[in-house]
C-alpha positions as CSV (number, residue, x, y, z in Angstrom):
1,M,-5.0,18.5,-34.7
2,K,-3.6,17.3,-31.3
3,R,-2.9,13.7,-30.6
4,L,-2.8,12.3,-27.1
5,G,-1.2,9.0,-26.2
6,I,-2.9,7.4,-23.1
7,L,-1.6,4.8,-20.8
8,S,-2.5,3.3,-17.4
9,D,-1.6,0.5,-15.1
10,T,1.9,-0.1,-16.5
11,H,3.1,-1.6,-13.2
12,G,6.8,-1.2,-13.9
13,N,6.9,-2.9,-17.3
14,L,9.1,-0.3,-19.0
15,Q,9.8,-2.7,-21.9
16,L,6.2,-2.8,-22.9
17,L,5.8,0.9,-22.2
18,K,8.6,1.7,-24.6
19,Q,7.2,-0.6,-27.2
20,A,3.7,1.0,-26.9
21,V,5.2,4.5,-27.3
22,E,7.1,3.4,-30.4
23,E,4.0,1.7,-31.9
24,T,1.7,4.7,-31.2
25,G,3.5,7.0,-33.5
26,P,3.8,10.8,-33.0
27,V,1.7,12.4,-30.3
28,D,1.7,15.8,-28.7
29,M,1.3,14.6,-25.2
30,W,1.1,11.5,-23.1
31,L,-1.4,11.0,-20.2
32,H,-0.8,8.2,-17.7
33,A,-3.8,7.3,-15.5
34,G,-1.8,5.8,-12.6
35,D,-0.4,2.7,-11.1
36,Y,3.3,3.2,-11.3
37,I,3.5,7.0,-11.7
38,R,7.2,6.4,-11.7
39,D,6.8,4.8,-15.1
40,A,5.4,8.1,-16.3
41,R,8.4,10.0,-14.9
42,W,10.7,7.6,-16.7
43,L,8.7,8.3,-19.9
44,A,9.1,12.0,-19.4
45,T,12.9,11.6,-19.5
46,W,12.8,9.4,-22.5
47,C,10.0,11.1,-24.6
48,P,10.3,14.6,-26.1
49,V,6.6,15.6,-25.4
50,P,4.9,16.5,-22.1
51,V,3.8,13.7,-19.9
52,I,1.0,14.3,-17.4
53,A,0.3,11.6,-14.8
54,V,-1.7,10.8,-11.7
55,A,-1.1,8.5,-8.8
56,G,-3.1,5.3,-8.5
57,N,-3.8,2.9,-5.6
58,C,-0.5,1.0,-6.2
59,D,1.5,4.2,-5.9
60,R,2.9,5.4,-2.6
61,P,1.1,8.3,-0.8
62,G,2.7,11.6,-1.9
63,D,4.0,10.1,-5.2
64,G,1.7,12.5,-7.2
65,K,-1.6,14.1,-7.5
66,V,-4.7,11.9,-7.6
67,E,-6.3,13.9,-10.4
68,E,-5.2,16.4,-13.1
69,F,-7.1,18.6,-15.4
70,V,-5.8,19.3,-18.9
71,E,-7.3,21.7,-21.4
72,I,-6.6,21.1,-25.1
73,E,-8.4,23.1,-27.8
74,N,-11.1,24.2,-25.3
75,L,-11.8,20.6,-24.2
76,L,-11.4,19.8,-20.5
77,I,-9.8,16.4,-19.8
78,W,-10.1,15.0,-16.3
79,L,-7.3,12.5,-15.6
80,T,-7.8,10.2,-12.6
81,H,-6.9,6.6,-11.7
82,G,-10.5,5.7,-10.8
83,H,-10.0,3.9,-7.5
84,R,-11.5,6.8,-5.6
85,Q,-14.6,6.7,-7.8
86,H,-14.9,2.9,-7.3
87,V,-14.9,2.2,-11.0
88,K,-14.6,-1.6,-10.4
89,N,-18.2,-1.4,-9.1
90,G,-19.4,0.7,-12.1
91,R,-18.8,4.1,-13.6
92,G,-21.6,6.0,-12.0
93,D,-19.4,8.1,-9.7
94,L,-16.9,8.7,-12.5
95,V,-19.5,10.0,-14.9
96,W,-21.1,12.1,-12.1
97,W,-17.8,13.7,-11.2
98,A,-16.9,14.3,-14.8
99,E,-20.2,16.2,-15.2
100,Q,-19.5,18.2,-12.0
101,Y,-16.1,19.2,-13.3
102,G,-17.4,20.1,-16.7
103,A,-15.0,17.6,-18.3
104,Q,-15.7,16.6,-21.8
105,I,-13.2,13.7,-21.6
106,A,-12.7,11.5,-18.5
107,V,-9.6,9.3,-18.6
108,Y,-9.2,6.6,-16.0
109,G,-7.6,3.3,-15.3
110,H,-7.7,0.9,-12.3
111,T,-9.9,-1.8,-13.9
112,H,-7.2,-3.0,-16.3
113,Q,-9.9,-3.2,-18.9
114,N,-10.2,-0.8,-21.8
115,E,-13.2,1.3,-22.5
116,N,-13.9,3.8,-25.2
117,Q,-17.4,5.0,-24.8
118,V,-19.3,8.3,-25.5
119,Q,-21.7,9.3,-22.8
120,I,-24.1,12.3,-22.8
121,S,-21.4,14.2,-20.9
122,G,-18.6,13.3,-23.2
123,L,-16.0,10.6,-23.8
124,I,-15.2,8.0,-21.0
125,F,-11.8,6.5,-21.9
126,N,-9.8,3.8,-20.2
127,P,-6.7,2.6,-22.1
128,G,-6.6,-0.7,-20.3
129,S,-3.3,-2.1,-19.0
130,L,0.0,-2.9,-20.5
131,D,0.8,-5.3,-17.6
132,H,-1.7,-7.4,-15.7
133,F,-4.3,-6.8,-18.4
134,R,-7.8,-8.2,-18.1
135,D,-8.7,-7.9,-21.8
136,E,-7.5,-10.3,-24.4
137,A,-4.3,-8.4,-24.9
138,P,-2.2,-5.5,-23.5
139,S,-3.7,-2.1,-24.5
140,W,-3.3,1.6,-24.5
141,G,-4.9,4.4,-26.3
142,R,-4.7,7.4,-28.6
143,V,-7.2,10.3,-28.8
144,S,-7.2,12.9,-31.6
145,I,-8.7,16.3,-31.0
146,E,-9.4,18.9,-33.7
147,N,-11.3,22.2,-33.5
148,G,-12.5,21.5,-29.9
149,K,-13.9,18.0,-30.8
150,V,-12.7,14.4,-30.4
151,V,-12.3,13.2,-34.0
152,E,-10.9,9.8,-33.1
153,A,-10.5,7.7,-29.9
154,E,-9.0,4.3,-30.3
155,I,-7.7,1.5,-28.2
156,L,-4.4,0.2,-29.4
157,H,-2.8,-3.3,-29.3
158,F,0.7,-4.5,-30.1
159,Q,1.1,-5.5,-33.8
160,G,1.4,-9.3,-34.1
161,F,0.2,-10.0,-30.6
162,E,-1.6,-13.2,-30.4
163,P,-4.5,-13.1,-27.9
164,F,-4.6,-15.8,-25.3
165,S,-6.8,-18.8,-26.1
166,I,-7.9,-21.6,-23.9
167,E,-7.9,-25.0,-25.4
168,K,-10.7,-27.3,-24.5
């Protein structure tokens, strides 16, 4: 079984990044779906497993590739930030491109909202954001692959984190 840790939109918060890595447990690889690709480069110096990252809209031009393709146990994973597919306006372009590429897993970020959904074409996965999150709490993800199939895909949150509440 291969386990992937998945991050996006860390926006320079290395303290939360380190805490998320520690709370995730052992993984075989980290994927970072952009917005502060330099955080992924820091992770690669700190973590003993491969780190694959793409540049997002908050990264400087030339900081990195805008998409990567990773094959694990005969599953093709497409890693992109999502801004070029206009994911804030819906996932239609993202799903269409994933199908064109033959990707069974599309990992993206940009919306700062997590998503873990199986489509006809495969898994659409957004780990959310550790910093500037738009869900109730910071989030990241872990996906487990065995025998060419996704056996578990989960959104993770910090242990003991209290979601924000608005008092009336």
